[in-house]
N, C-alpha and C positions, 0 to 999 in steps of 0.2 A: 336576647338581653344577657349580657354579661353579669357575672357572680356578682360585681361589685356594683350593679347598678340594681341587680336581681333583688339581694338582701343587704342591706344596708348594716355594717357592722363595725364597732370600734373597739380596743384590744386594750383593753387597762389592767396593766399587770399579769396577762397571761390568761386573762378571763373574758371569752371572747359574748358579748351580748348582742343580742339581734335588736335591731328597732323598729322594727316594722311591724306593723301589728298581722300581717300576714305570716310571719315565720312564728309568732307566738300562738295563732290559733291553727296551725297543721293540723290537718288530721291524723290519726293514730298511724293510719297506712304509710305517712311519712316520717315518722318519728325515727327512722334510722338518722336521718338528717340531724338532730338533736342527740347523738351518742355523746354520752359524758355528761348530759344534763342531768340534775337529780329532778328537773319539771318533767320527764317523759311522761306521757298518758302511759296506761297499762291499757292490754289490748280489749278487756273488757267494759271498759270506763269510757264517757262520752266527754270527747277530748275541750269541750266546749264549756260543759259543764263543768269538766275538771276546772277549767281555765277562771270561772265566774266566781269558784269556790275558793280560789286563791287568795290569801292577803296580802298585804301589799310589803312583805318580807321577800317577793321577788324581786323589788326596786333595790333592794339594798345592797346587790351585790353589783349595781349598776352607776353608783353613786360617785362624782367624778374627784377626785384629790387633783387639785391646782399646783400640791406644793410637792409634787413629785418628785426625788432626785434625778436630774439628767443625767448621772453619771451609774445610776441603779443598773443591774444586769435585766432588771422586768421592766425598765423605762417605758413609759403609755406612748402608742402611735401617734396619740392625739399631741403628746408634747414634742416629740421628734418631728411632725411633720408641720406645726407653729412655728420650728426656728428657720422654714425656709421663707418666710414673710416677712415684712418688713411693716411697724405699726405706724402712728401718724407722728410719733417723734422723733423718726429719722429721716425724717422732712426736714430736718433744721439744719444749717450750714454747717458741714462736717469738717470744713476746714479753721473753724475755732477751736477745735479741740485735736488735742495730741493722741497720737496711736493708742495709747490705753484709754485712754479718756473714750475714744469712738467705738474700741471694744467693748467697754462697761455700758455705753451707750446701746449698742448692738445688744447685747446680752439681756442687758434691763428690756427693751422692748420687745425680745421674744420672750421672755417671764411673763411680759407683759398680755403679750397676745396670748399667750396658753392661757393666765386665769382668766381673760374675757370670755373664750372660748369655752373652757371649762364652766366656770358660771351659765352661759347662754345654754348650754347642752344640757346643765343641772336644772333649769327651768324650763326646758323643753319636754325632759323625762315626769319630772312633775306635774306639766300638765295635760300630758300622755295618762298618767296615774288616774288624776281626777276625770278624764274621759272614758278608761276603761273602767275602773271601780267607783260605786259609791261612796264616799269616805265623810262624812257627814263631821261638822267641827275642824275642818281645814280648807282653807281658801289656796288656790293655784289662778296665776295670773297667765296670760297669754305671752311668750316670751317676746320681750320688746324688739324692735326694727332694729338692726347694728347701724352705727353713723359710720359714714363712710371717712375714708382717713381725712378728706378735706371738709369737715362740718366740723366748725367750732364754736361751740355753745357757749353764749356770753360772748363771744369774744370778735365781734365785727371788725374791731378796727385792725384786728391781725389779718383778717381775711382782706380786707381790702389791699390791706400793703403786700397782700402774698399774690395778687391778681393784677400786678401791673404789668406784665409779660404777656400781652397781647391778651388780655383777657385771664392768661392762664397766670398758676402759682409763680412765683419768684425762683422758685426751685428746680423748675422743669429747664429755666436758664441756665442754673449749675449745671445739672444733667446735660444737655447739651453737651456743654463745654468738656465735660467729664468722659462722656462715651464716645463724642464727634470730632474732641478739639476744636470747635469752633466757639470764639470768644465774642465775634461780633457779626452781626447776619449784613449781608450785602445792601446798599443803598436799595436796590430795586425791591428786594424780598422783604425790607420795612415798608418800601410803597405800596407794595402789592398786600399786604398783611392788612393795613389799614384803610385798605378801599372800603367805599361803602358799600359795594356789593355783597362784602364779607358780614359785615354790619347789620345788613339788612337780608342777608341769608339767600341773596340771588346766586342764581349757577354762575359758575367762573368759568372762564378758561383764558391759560397763561401761555405763551409761547417763547420760548429763548433756546440758545443754540445748546445743544449739550456740554455738559459740564459747568451751566449757569447757576447749579444750585437750585433747581426746582424741586426735586424731594422733600428738601428740607422744609418749605413751605408747606406742602402738601402735611406735611408729619406734623408740622406744628396745626395748621386746622385738624387734623385726625384729632389730636391729644386732647384738643379745647372742646371737642365733640362729645368725646369721651368722658372726660373727668367731670367739665361744666356744666355740660348738658344731659350727661347723663345716657345718651344713646349708643348705641351698636355701629359701628363702620364699615365699609366694605371698600376694602383698597383693590381694585381691578390690574393685575399684571397681564403682560402677555404669553409667558413661556414659566415654566415651572421651575426652572435653575433660577428666575428673579423672585418667585415667591419666597423659596427656599431662604434665597439671601435675605430678602429684607424681613422676613422672620427673625433671622437671627441679629440683623441690625437692631432691630426692636425690642426685643426681649427682656433686654437690660431695664427699658423705660419701662414696660408690662409687669415687671418683679418692684420695680420702686414704687409705680401708681397706682398699683393693685388694680388690674384690669386684665382681662385674659387675652393670649392670639391663638385663633383657630385656621387651621389649614387647610384650603380648600383646593388639591392639585393632584393629578394623578389618582390614585387611590383612596387619597386623605379626604376626609369629612364626613360629616352625617346630616341625615336629610331626613326631615325637617332640622334645622340648627335646635338645639337645646335651647329654651326660653330657661334665660338666668334670671334666678331672683335678687340677686345684692351685687352682684359683676355684671359691665358690661364686656362687650367681645370687641375685638377687631379681626373681623374677618380677611383673610390676605389671598386671594384666589385667582384661579385663572379666568377668561373671559367665559369659557363652557359653565366652569362651575359657577360663576358669579350667577348668569340664567338660571341655574338649578335653584340656587337659595331663594332669588326674586320669586319664581314660579311656586317653591314650597312655604312662600311666607305670603305672598298673594292668596294663595287657596285656603290656607287659616286663619286668613285674617289677622296677618302680625306683620303686615308690612312697616306699620309705626315704627316697632324698636330699630326700624334702621335711620338714623341722623343725617348721614351722609354717605354718600359713593364718590369716591375718588379715581378718577381711571385715567394712568400712566400710557404713553404713546396711544393719545385718542386718531392719530392720524391712522390708524389699524381701521375705523370706520371705513375707509374705500378701497380695503383688501379684499381682492378676491379670494374665492377659496371656501368660501363659509364662513369665516371669522371675522370678516368685517359686518357680515348680516347678522351674524349671533349678535355680536355690540350693539349692530345699531334696535334690533328687535328689545335688545336689555333696556335699553335705555329708554326706548318709545312705552314702554310696561312703565317705568318709573315716570316719565312726564304724564301719564292719561293714567293715574292710579290714584292723585287728586290726593298723594301725599307730600308732608312738608319734607322733604327728602333734597338735601344739599348738593347738588353734582355739582364736581369741580372735575376738571378735564387740565393736561399739561401734555405738551410734545414738542420736540426741536423741528419737526419739521412737518407744518401741516401747510398743503397747497392750496386748499378751498375752508381758510378758514370764515370767510363772513359768510359762508352756507352751513357751517356748523355750527355759528354762533347762533345764526336764526333759526336752525333746528333745536340746539338746546335751550332756546329763552336766555342766551346767556351772555353776561359781559365779556368784555376781550380786553387782554394785558398781555401788551408785545412790549419785551426788550432785543435787542439787539447786542447781549451783555455777554461776553466771556472773559474768567479771570482770566483766562491764560491764552493769549494771540495764536493764530495758527497761522504759517507760511505755507501755501498751497504752491505745488511743485507738478509739470508733468513732463516725464522724460520719456525721448524717444531716440533708441540706439545711443547714440553718447552727446547728445545735446537735449538739456534740461532749462525749461522757462518757469521764471516764478509767474502766477495766476493771480491777477486782479481784476475781480467783476466788475468792480466801481469804473474802471478805465472800458473809453470803447475799444481799445486793442488790449484784449483782457490777457495777451499772453507778452509776456516782459522780461529783460535784465536775461536775455536768453546767454546761457553757458556751457562750454564744453567740457564735460568730464574724463578723466584718465585719470585711471589708478594703475599702479606699476604691477599688472597682469602679467605672469608669463605666459607664453602661447598656448599651453596645457589648461590654465586657466581661464585662457578665453574662450577656448572652445566647452567647458564646461559650465561655466557662467556669463556667455555673454550680455546678460542684460546688467553686469554688475553688482547684482546683489550684495554679495558678499561686501564690497567697498561700502556699500552703501550701510549695510549693518555695521561695520567696525567704525565707522566715523562715529558713533554715539555709544554701542558698548565696549566694555561692562559697565562702563559708570551709570549709564544710561538704558534705559528698554527700548526695543523696538516689536511693531507688530506688524506681520505680512500678510496680507488678506490675498487669499489664493481662490480659482475661480472652482475647485471641486474640491472634493474630500482626498483625490489621490494626490494633487498636487499639493497638497498640503505637505504628503508626506515625502513626496520627491524634493520638495525647496529646503526640507530639513535636513535630510542626507546630502543633498548636494553644498548648503554649509558649512558641514562639518568637513567637506573636503579643501573648501575655500578660506575658513577664517582660520584666524591665527592660533598657533598650538599652543601659545601662552596662556589662551583663554581657559584650559584643560585645568590649570592650577587656580582660579580664580573660584573660591569657597569651594573648595573639593569637596570638602568632609558634610559638609550642608547636602552636596548633589548626592552624594554616595549615599546619607541620610533617607533621600526622594526617593532614589533607587530603590533601597530598601521598602519602604514604605509602599510604595508599587507594587512591590514584589508580594508584600505582605494582603495585598487586598486582595489576589487572585490564585496566589500560591505562582505564579509565572509573571513574564514582565516581556511585553511587547519588544520585539529584537531591535525597530528602529528608536525607539524611546531609548534603550539601554546602550544605543550607539550616540544620539544627540544629545542627552542631558548632560553628558561629560563636558559639552561644549556650550552648556548653557543656553541650547535650543529645545525646543519640542515640537511638537503639532498638536491643535486642538479642533477637534471637529467631532459631530455625531458619533463617529464611528468608536467614541473612547465611551468606556463606562461613566457614569455620574461620577463615582469615586476615584476615575484615574484623570477627570476632566479637574475633580475639585483640588486635588493635589496639587497638581499644574498648575492651577489658577493661583494657589497660595503661596506658591514657590515664585511665582513670577510678580508677587505682590512684594515678598519679601524682597526682592533682586536677587534671589539663589539663581534664576532662569532670566536671561538677560534676551530671548528671543522666543515669540510664538508665530508660528506659521498655523492660519485658521481660516476657517471660511466666513459668509458675511454672518453666518446666524451668532456670532460672535459679539458683533458690532451692534444686535437688536438686545443679546443677554445679558450677562453679569458685568459687571463694570470692571474695569481694564486699562486703564489708562497706560501711556507710552510717551515717549520723547518725539519718537518718528512713526509714523504711518507708511507703510509701501503699500499701493494696493499692487497685486502683481499683473494684472490684465482690467481692462474697462469691461470685462465680462464676469455674469456669476451664472456657470454652467455656459448655456448656448444662448443666453439672452443678454442683451447689451443693458448696465449697467444706467439704473437712472438716478434723478437727483434725489430723493427720498436714501437711498440705499449709501449713497457717496457722502452725504452729509451726516449718515449714520457712521458710515465706518471712519470719517477722518476725524468726527468728533470725540473717537477715542484719543487723540494726539493732545500733547499737552493740559493736562489737570492739571489742577489746583494742587500747589507743593511739590509738584514734581519741576522747578524751572520756569523760567520767565516766556518762554516762548515753547509752541509744536509745530511738528513740522507733516508736512504729507506729502506725498511722493506719487502721481498716478503715473505706471510703465505703460508706454503705448508702442506696440510692434507694427512693422509694414504689413505682416500678414495675421489674419486672424489666429488667435487661439486656438490651438488643439481641443476639439470640445470630449467630454468625458462623460458621457453618459449611461448610467447607470440602466441597462435593460431588463435585469433580471427579474422573472417572475414568481414568486412565491408560491406555489398551489395550496390548498388549504391542509392540504394532507399532511407537506411538508411541514407548515406552521404547527399542525396538531401535533407531529414527531418532538419539536421540537420544546413543546409547551408541555409535552409529557414527561421529557427528559427534566425541566426545570421543575415541574411535579414532584420527582422522583429525588430531589434537591442536589442535583446536578447543577454544578459550579457554571457561572454565564459564559467561563473561561472555557471550560469543557465544552458545553454547545456550539459555542462558536467555533471551536477549532474541527470537530466533529462535523458540523455542516457546512463549515465553510463561508460562515457569515461573520458578519464586524461585530466585535461586541456591544458597540453603542445599539446597533440594531437589535440585538437580542433582546438588551435591556429595555428598549423602546417597546420591543412587545411584550414582554413581559407586564411595563406599566399599563400597556393600552388593554391587554386580557383582565388586567384586573381592575383597571376604571371601568371597561364594558359591564362587568359582573357585579360591581358595586351600585353601578345604575339600574341593572337589570333586577337587583333585589328589591328597588325600591318601586318598580314596577309590578313585581310579584305579591309585593307587602299592599296592592292596591284590589288586588284577585284574589279573593279566597279560595278559587280553583287553585291557585299556584301556589298555595302555602307550605309545599315542602317542599319548592326548589329554591325559597328565600331562605330556609335555613343551609341549604346545599351550598346553595352560592356566596352565602356569608365567607362560609367555611373556606371556598375554594380563593375567592379575593382576597382573603387574610392569607393563605399559605403562600399563595403566588406573590403577593407584595413582599413577603420575609424572603421564602427561600432559605429558610433555617430551622432548626429543632424548636420547640415550643419555649424550652425555658430558657433561650434568646432574644424570643419576639419582642418583651418590654423593653430590652437595649436597643432594639431596632427603631425607633420613633425619636431617638437620640440625634441630633447632626454629626455628620463626619462617622457615623456609627453603621458599618455595615458589616457583613457576615465575621471577615477577617478580624475586624476591631473587637466586634459584639465577645466572637470568642476567647480574645484577648483580657476583655473585660472581665470575664465570666473564670477564667482560671485566675485572674488576681484577687479575685473575692469581690469584685463589685457584679454581683447577680442580680440587685434591684435597684428601682429609681432611687430608693431612701437611700440605697448606699453612696451611690454616686452623688446623691444631692449631700450628702452630708460631708464628705471626703474635701479634702483640703488641695488646692490645685498643686502644691507643691509633691504632694503624696502620688498623686493620679501621673503626675509628668514621671515620675521616680520608677513607678509601679507598670507603665505601660512606653511601650519604644514609641517614638517616631511622632509623637504628639506635642506640639508648640503649645506654650501660656496659652495663645489666642485661642485654639482650640478646646483646651481645658477646659477656659474658662466661658465658652459657650456652651460645650457639654452640660457644664454644673450647672448653668442657668436653664439652660431647657429641662432638665430633671428638675428643678424647681419649679419650675411652670406648667410642668405636667403634672406633676402631685397637686398644685394651686388646683387646678380643674378638676382633679379627682376631691379634693377637698369640698370644692364648693357645689358638685354633684352632690355628695354626703348631704350635705346641708340644704338643699335643695331636696331632696327625697323626705328626709325627716320634715320639712315644712309643707310639703304636699301631703304627709300622713296626717300631719295635724290639722289643714283645713278640711281634709277629708272626714275630721271628727268633732268639727264644731258644731253647735246646736243650733 
């Protein structure tokens, strides 16, 4: 257990005061931990007897002054941390205030929050005094339960008015507009949210094409469960990258509406989940982690804490390789637990809807809605057909393409990829799905030979910043990326590190990159929409492309806000594509050597070069080892004989997760912050989460190179959310102590 959880302390004007009775009742053998305190027991005295003989002056040092000057040199930690959370007054409509008025409202809310927390803590301390010491003539009351930000005492009218947005406070509608830019829901979203199944808490499955707006409906339902029903919610996603993307997207709502987000992916997550007293949590997790959470809660008879489970990509129930079985097992346990858990499933491609609906005992909602239409084409050599699946003859409107290629260009690019790309770039973007990772890299290099040289001038300064950021992450840069990025082209597959993928994704979204050559995993992963999607071949590795994968890939074309239409082009050939199957088998000893290098804080780039393995493979190995260590810790905790391994593997997993110096580890929990950026933050003076949470976005952008305004905002928001969770942990620990002292 960490120091934060083991000894809860609040720092008031440089006087550290422990609030746990275990701390005050330490024996004289532990007196070294109280160095500097005038209450240290002498070696000849009985510590317990000495504690009982103390008068209440021991508590004079921990009375909390709520009027501490926030600009003073020794300002309290409590006041600092309270500045990260909004009081209920911030839920008023900010559009009616000027900027100065909004700043005053924000500052008043921080002060009010500080006063409230200070008063609560003083009541708790006084109550603790009453329990520890017999103090006749003085009455102490048990600390009252704090009201949530939506409890309006004697104000039923306001509450009624605030719950017009599908049973949620009206301010949530304003927040969706503020953080997502959505003014109005689509008609199908409104219809779905008003279904009788939602009101009666019946399980629901809804299926729409990609980009139809399914996620927003799920988020509104999750917010309602957390804010109104005061229940925890589990959001199950197929990939770690998706988990991290959703955490970043929902963090602003968590800060504004006072709930916690807990990540359960790779090595992240605590088992069993911490039982919260005052706040509810949104568990965003992968399929495997979700099952572990459910197992823990069932074992501890705590399953009733979960009010809703939302499953994205529900079609994975039919996936082979174990993941489908894991998801089915998870849902089966929930269905047969006699709990009132509301199950919501969504997907764009479900072939056996009726069967899954019967399995989940759910209502079904289907719409063929897409805000932007897709035109599907099939190309073979120089001929291209428009595909219309509604017609008996699906191939229509045959055309012949004839780009002005030189003879050399035709030899390099017989499929006219360069011409198909130049039709839309640099004004719009293009995704090229390739059959293998190697093919992604080859196509990216090929495009630099056939695209117009004028593309090098397009946003050239931003491309240089991107190259600099990529080099900062690993102190090296891939030679292929250094060559292709100048043309606005990059490749994207699991061979890249997570940091490299994130930088490339953000550059593509912002328009710095126009083309990404990727594998099929991107279609089911992060949200990267494009005007045109090109499928390099009808194969994924050696397997022929199935309908589900095909729909996922072309679903990246034509997202809302990116034009009125999207296009997909499937390139077929008279010959089968050359297979590129990786047959390398890594022996255990070979893997051990790589882990040993990583354990000694060698960079991923160094290990990848030394052992001739892709950087992404090294990072996946790192994550798998850390995740396995975390799972083994849970196993060892259940068996007394393995107590020594529990502590050993906990440290092992943490060290592998971060692979950095201990002083940088707190910063590594922030999004977009890996070793390179953590070092930048540390050198710039941002050594703690508190310093980052208090930082102004403009200052952080000036102090750290290659940070966009969006990334800075997400880093600061994440720091605030982590600190808020720590505050709640301290609150819970204080109340647990008080519960144990009740007579």
